[in-house]
C-alpha positions in Angstrom: -4.6 -85.7 75.3 -6.3 -84.6 72.0 -9.2 -82.2 72.2 -12.7 -83.5 71.5 -13.9 -82.1 68.1 -16.8 -79.8 68.4 -20.0 -80.6 66.5 -21.8 -78.1 64.3 -23.1 -75.1 66.2 -26.9 -75.2 66.5 -28.4 -71.8 65.6 -30.5 -70.1 68.2 -34.2 -70.4 67.6 -36.1 -67.6 65.9 -37.8 -65.4 68.6 -41.5 -65.1 67.8 -44.2 -63.0 69.3 -47.9 -63.8 68.9 -50.8 -61.3 69.0 -54.2 -63.0 69.2 -54.0 -66.3 71.1 -57.5 -67.7 70.5 -57.0 -68.3 66.8 -53.2 -68.8 67.1 -53.7 -71.6 69.6 -56.3 -73.3 67.3 -54.3 -73.0 64.1 -50.6 -73.0 65.1 -50.2 -74.8 68.4 -49.1 -78.1 66.9 -46.6 -76.4 64.6 -45.1 -74.2 67.4 -45.1 -76.7 70.3 -41.7 -78.3 70.5 -40.5 -76.5 67.3 -36.6 -76.4 67.5 -36.4 -73.5 64.9 -38.9 -71.2 66.4 -39.5 -70.2 70.0 -42.6 -68.2 71.1 -41.1 -65.8 73.6 -44.1 -63.3 74.1 -47.8 -63.5 73.5 -50.8 -61.2 74.1 -54.5 -61.2 73.6 -57.4 -58.8 74.3 -58.7 -61.5 76.7 -55.8 -62.2 79.0 -57.3 -65.6 79.9 -56.5 -67.0 76.4 -52.9 -65.8 76.7 -52.4 -67.3 80.1 -53.9 -70.7 79.1 -51.8 -70.9 76.0 -48.6 -69.8 77.8 -48.9 -72.8 80.0 -49.6 -75.2 77.1 -46.7 -73.9 75.0 -44.1 -75.0 77.5 -41.6 -72.2 76.4 -42.7 -69.9 79.3 -43.5 -66.9 77.1 -44.0 -63.5 78.5 -47.7 -62.5 78.6 -47.6 -58.9 77.3 -50.3 -56.4 78.2 -50.9 -55.3 74.6 -49.4 -55.2 71.1 -47.2 -52.2 72.0 -45.8 -54.0 75.1 -45.2 -57.2 73.0 -43.4 -55.2 70.3 -41.1 -53.8 72.9 -39.9 -57.4 73.7 -36.7 -58.9 72.2 -38.3 -60.4 69.1 -37.4 -61.2 65.5 -40.9 -61.4 64.2 -44.6 -61.3 65.0 -47.6 -63.5 64.1 -50.9 -61.6 64.2 -54.1 -63.7 64.6 -56.6 -61.0 65.8 -60.1 -60.5 64.4 -60.0 -58.7 61.1 -61.0 -55.2 62.3 -58.2 -55.4 64.9 -55.4 -56.7 62.7 -54.3 -53.4 61.1 -53.5 -51.6 64.3 -51.5 -54.5 65.7 -49.6 -55.0 62.4 -48.7 -51.3 62.3 -47.5 -51.4 65.9 -45.1 -54.2 65.0 -43.9 -52.7 61.8 -43.1 -49.4 63.5 -40.9 -51.4 65.9 -39.1 -52.8 62.8 -40.5 -56.3 63.3 -41.4 -58.5 60.4 -45.1 -59.6 60.5 -47.0 -62.7 59.4 -50.7 -62.0 59.5 -53.9 -64.0 59.0 -55.9 -63.2 55.8 -57.5 -61.0 55.0 -54.9 -58.8 56.5 -57.2 -55.7 56.7 -60.8 -54.8 56.1 -60.0 -51.9 53.9 -57.9 -51.7 50.7 -56.5 -48.2 51.6 -55.4 -49.5 55.0 -53.8 -52.5 53.3 -51.9 -50.2 51.0 -50.8 -48.1 54.0 -49.6 -51.2 55.8 -47.6 -52.4 52.9 -46.0 -48.9 52.4 -45.2 -48.8 56.1 -43.5 -52.2 55.8 -41.5 -51.0 52.8 -40.4 -47.8 54.6 -39.1 -49.9 57.6 -37.6 -52.4 55.2 -39.3 -55.4 56.9 -41.5 -58.0 55.3 -45.3 -58.2 55.8 -46.5 -61.6 54.8 -50.0 -63.0 54.5 -50.6 -66.4 56.2 -51.3 -68.7 53.3 -50.3 -72.2 54.4 -51.6 -74.0 51.4 -48.8 -72.5 49.3 -46.5 -74.7 51.4 -48.5 -77.9 51.0 -46.4 -80.5 49.2 -49.5 -81.6 47.2 -50.2 -78.1 46.1 -46.6 -77.5 45.3 -46.6 -80.6 43.1 -49.8 -79.6 41.4 -48.4 -76.2 40.6 -45.3 -77.8 39.1 -47.5 -79.9 36.9 -49.4 -76.8 35.7 -46.2 -74.8 35.2 -44.6 -77.6 33.2 -47.6 -77.5 30.7 -48.6 -81.1 31.3 -52.3 -80.1 31.3 -51.8 -77.7 28.4 -53.7 -74.5 28.9 -55.7 -74.6 32.1 -59.2 -73.6 31.1 -61.2 -74.0 34.3 -60.6 -74.8 38.0 -63.3 -75.8 40.4 -62.6 -75.3 44.1 -64.9 -77.0 46.5 -64.3 -76.4 50.2 -66.7 -77.5 53.0 -66.0 -76.1 56.5 -67.3 -78.2 59.4 -70.0 -76.7 61.6 -68.4 -78.6 64.5 -65.2 -76.5 64.4 -65.5 -73.6 66.8 -66.4 -70.4 65.1 -64.8 -67.4 66.8 -67.1 -65.0 68.6 -67.3 -61.5 67.1 -69.7 -59.3 65.3 -71.4 -60.3 62.1 -69.2 -58.1 60.0 -65.8 -59.6 60.5 -66.3 -62.5 62.9 -68.0 -65.8 62.9 -68.9 -67.2 59.5 -68.2 -63.9 57.8 -64.5 -64.2 58.8 -64.4 -67.8 57.7 -65.8 -67.0 54.3 -63.3 -64.1 53.8 -60.4 -66.3 54.9 -61.5 -69.2 52.6 -61.9 -66.9 49.7 -58.4 -65.5 50.2 -56.9 -69.0 50.3 -58.6 -70.3 47.2 -58.0 -67.1 45.3 -54.3 -67.4 46.0 -54.1 -70.9 44.6 -56.1 -70.1 41.5 -53.9 -67.0 40.9 -50.9 -69.4 40.8 -52.6 -71.6 38.2 -54.5 -69.0 36.1 -52.9 -65.7 36.7 -54.4 -62.5 38.1 -58.3 -62.3 37.9 -60.0 -59.4 36.1 -63.6 -60.0 37.0 -65.6 -61.4 39.9 -69.2 -62.7 40.0 -70.5 -64.0 43.3 -73.5 -65.0 45.4 -73.0 -64.9 49.2 -75.7 -66.1 51.6 -75.1 -63.6 54.3 -78.1 -64.8 56.3 -75.9 -67.7 57.4 -73.6 -65.3 59.1 -76.2 -64.6 61.9 -76.0 -66.9 64.9 -79.8 -66.7 65.4 -80.2 -68.2 61.8 -77.9 -71.1 62.5 -79.6 -74.5 62.3 -80.4 -76.2 65.6 -81.6 -79.6 66.7 -82.3 -81.9 63.7 -82.2 -79.2 61.1 -79.7 -79.9 58.4 -76.7 -77.6 58.7 -75.2 -78.2 55.3 -75.4 -75.1 53.2 -73.5 -73.1 50.5 -72.0 -70.0 52.1 -70.7 -68.5 48.8 -70.2 -69.2 45.1 -67.5 -67.1 43.5 -66.6 -67.1 39.8 -63.3 -65.4 38.9 -62.3 -64.8 35.3 -58.6 -64.7 34.5 -56.2 -64.0 31.6 -56.1 -67.8 31.3 -59.5 -69.4 31.9 -61.8 -69.0 34.8 -62.4 -70.6 38.3 -65.4 -71.4 40.4 -65.0 -71.3 44.1 -67.7 -73.0 46.1 -67.5 -72.4 49.8 -69.8 -74.4 52.1 -70.4 -75.6 55.6 -70.9 -79.2 56.4 -72.2 -81.3 59.3 -69.2 -83.7 58.8 -66.6 -83.4 61.5 -63.9 -83.4 58.8 -63.4 -80.7 56.2 -63.8 -81.5 52.5 -61.4 -79.6 50.2 -60.9 -80.5 46.5 -59.6 -78.7 43.4 -60.3 -80.0 39.9 -58.3 -78.5 37.1 -59.3 -78.9 33.5 -56.8 -78.2 30.7 -56.6 -78.5 27.0 -54.5 -81.7 27.3 -55.9 -83.3 30.5 -57.2 -83.0 34.0 -55.9 -82.9 37.5 -57.7 -83.6 40.7 -56.2 -82.5 44.0 -57.9 -83.6 47.3 -56.5 -82.1 50.4 -59.3 -83.3 52.7 -61.9 -86.0 51.8 -64.6 -85.1 54.3 -66.9 -87.9 55.4 -65.9 -90.2 52.6 -63.6 -93.2 52.9 -61.4 -92.1 50.1 -57.8 -91.6 51.1 -56.6 -88.0 51.4 -54.6 -86.2 50.5 -54.3 -87.3 46.9 -53.2 -85.9 43.6 -54.4 -87.6 40.4 -53.5 -86.5 36.8 -55.1 -87.8 33.6 -53.7 -86.8 30.2 -56.1 -87.3 27.3 -55.9 -90.8 25.9 -53.9 -92.1 28.8 -54.8 -93.8 32.1 -55.0 -91.8 35.3 -51.8 -91.6 37.3 -51.6 -90.9 41.1 -48.7 -88.5 41.8 -46.8 -88.5 45.1 -45.0 -85.4 46.2 -41.6 -85.4 47.9 -41.3 -85.2 51.6 -38.3 -84.9 53.9 -37.8 -87.9 56.2 -38.8 -85.9 59.3 -42.0 -84.7 57.6 -43.5 -88.0 56.8 -45.3 -88.5 60.2 -46.5 -84.9 60.5 -50.3 -84.4 59.8 -50.7 -82.3 56.6 -52.3 -79.2 58.2 -49.5 -79.1 60.8 -46.9 -79.5 58.1 -48.3 -76.6 56.1 -48.2 -74.4 59.1 -44.7 -75.5 60.1 -43.3 -74.9 56.6 -45.0 -71.5 56.4 -43.7 -70.4 59.8 -40.2 -71.6 59.0 -40.4 -69.7 55.7 -41.5 -66.6 57.6 -38.5 -66.9 60.0 -36.2 -67.2 56.9 -37.7 -64.1 55.3 -37.5 -62.2 58.5 -33.7 -62.8 58.9 -33.0 -62.3 55.1 -32.4 -66.0 54.2 -35.4 -66.1 51.8 -37.6 -63.6 49.9 -41.3 -63.2 50.3 -43.4 -65.1 47.7 -45.9 -62.3 47.3 -45.5 -58.9 45.6 -47.5 -55.9 46.7 -49.9 -56.4 43.8 -50.5 -60.1 44.5 -51.0 -59.2 48.2 -53.7 -56.7 47.3 -55.5 -59.0 44.8 -56.7 -61.3 47.6 -58.5 -58.5 49.4 -59.9 -57.2 46.1 -61.5 -60.6 45.4 -63.1 -60.6 48.9 -64.5 -57.2 48.6 -65.7 -57.8 45.0 -67.4 -60.9 46.2 -69.7 -58.9 48.5 -70.2 -56.1 46.1 -71.2 -58.5 43.3 -73.7 -60.1 45.6 -75.2 -56.8 46.7 -75.5 -55.4 43.2 -76.2 -58.6 41.4 -73.5 -57.7 38.9 -70.1 -58.6 37.6 -67.3 -56.6 39.3 -64.2 -55.5 37.4 -60.7 -55.7 38.9 -58.6 -54.0 40.1 -61.0 -52.1 42.3 -60.5 -48.3 41.9 -61.7 -47.5 45.4 -62.0 -49.3 48.7 -65.6 -50.1 49.6 -67.0 -49.9 53.1 -67.3 -53.6 53.7 -69.1 -53.0 57.0 -71.8 -51.0 55.3 -72.0 -53.5 52.4 -72.7 -56.5 54.7 -75.0 -54.5 56.9 -77.0 -53.5 53.9 -77.2 -57.1 52.7 -78.3 -58.2 56.2 -80.9 -55.3 56.4 -79.1 -53.9 59.5 -79.4 -50.2 58.8 -78.0 -47.7 61.3 -80.5 -45.8 63.3 -81.3 -42.3 62.1 -80.2 -39.4 64.4 -83.0 -38.0 66.5 -85.2 -35.4 64.9 -84.5 -31.8 65.9 -86.9 -30.3 68.4 
């Protein structure tokens, strides 16, 4: 009797650990639940309740570790870090010292010197440290970048980024420095700065206006007061043109995220979320001078067509991280590109505080805590007078 031919061997799933379950559950649950390529085998959170709740929901029966050190001691191939900004560096360093590749929420640290140290630590252990930038893996963003790179728009002279974040989406509880709306603004600035860098090149100046009063919970609109407001306006000048980043909050239950690129030969409009309007989203429209507008459709794999776009971005990013962790792919960011994102964030607050244009690269790391507290008028109490 002839033997039954064996089918192709299915590779074992990538073993992932997660530090910070509140944000990870909100942003990555749909991409991780039922994922055949990645298995969450260990999780931890400063509040054990979040970890236990998410462990039940994941269905993979992950180990609930006591802390980052305990999690790093598990049998893992990589770690996802989703802690508040001021707690990220310590957790990332713990994982890197255990020779574990790390994917971390942006901004990765609250200090440029700490970021440089983390990158040096990753290099010394020969493991990748990657920023979580899911829009890089969005099929519409990829197609728009291909159009820009092919020169179809000519020289890109200006990009307008307009992103409204819904008030209805839960804002994580933390202090006013790195949590709440402050954390959201910093994350949004990193995401838009990364896209603009792909289209315009590295920035060399930043001018900005941040409404830090909106970071305070006591200043949030209540009742019938209109919650729509501009959180920050950031203008970045690049070797090729400039970009305007407008970051807002909206009373719509859906985010509104659009990018309008103007070039010497035409324009491109990229809509990732259409907010409260009835316009279909996502959409990518290109118009070359003297020609009618054309709607461009990116390519999808068959299995991806029914996946919501935010989940697809996260899924592609996580799969890319697993490939980088095991050596099947190379990270998309260099050390310098990695640092630019945090420089833009810090320059944004310095520009607002000093009402001036800030040159990049930054020669020293500012104390972002002190900068934001100064802008809020929260000065530290003086020591008691000597008797």
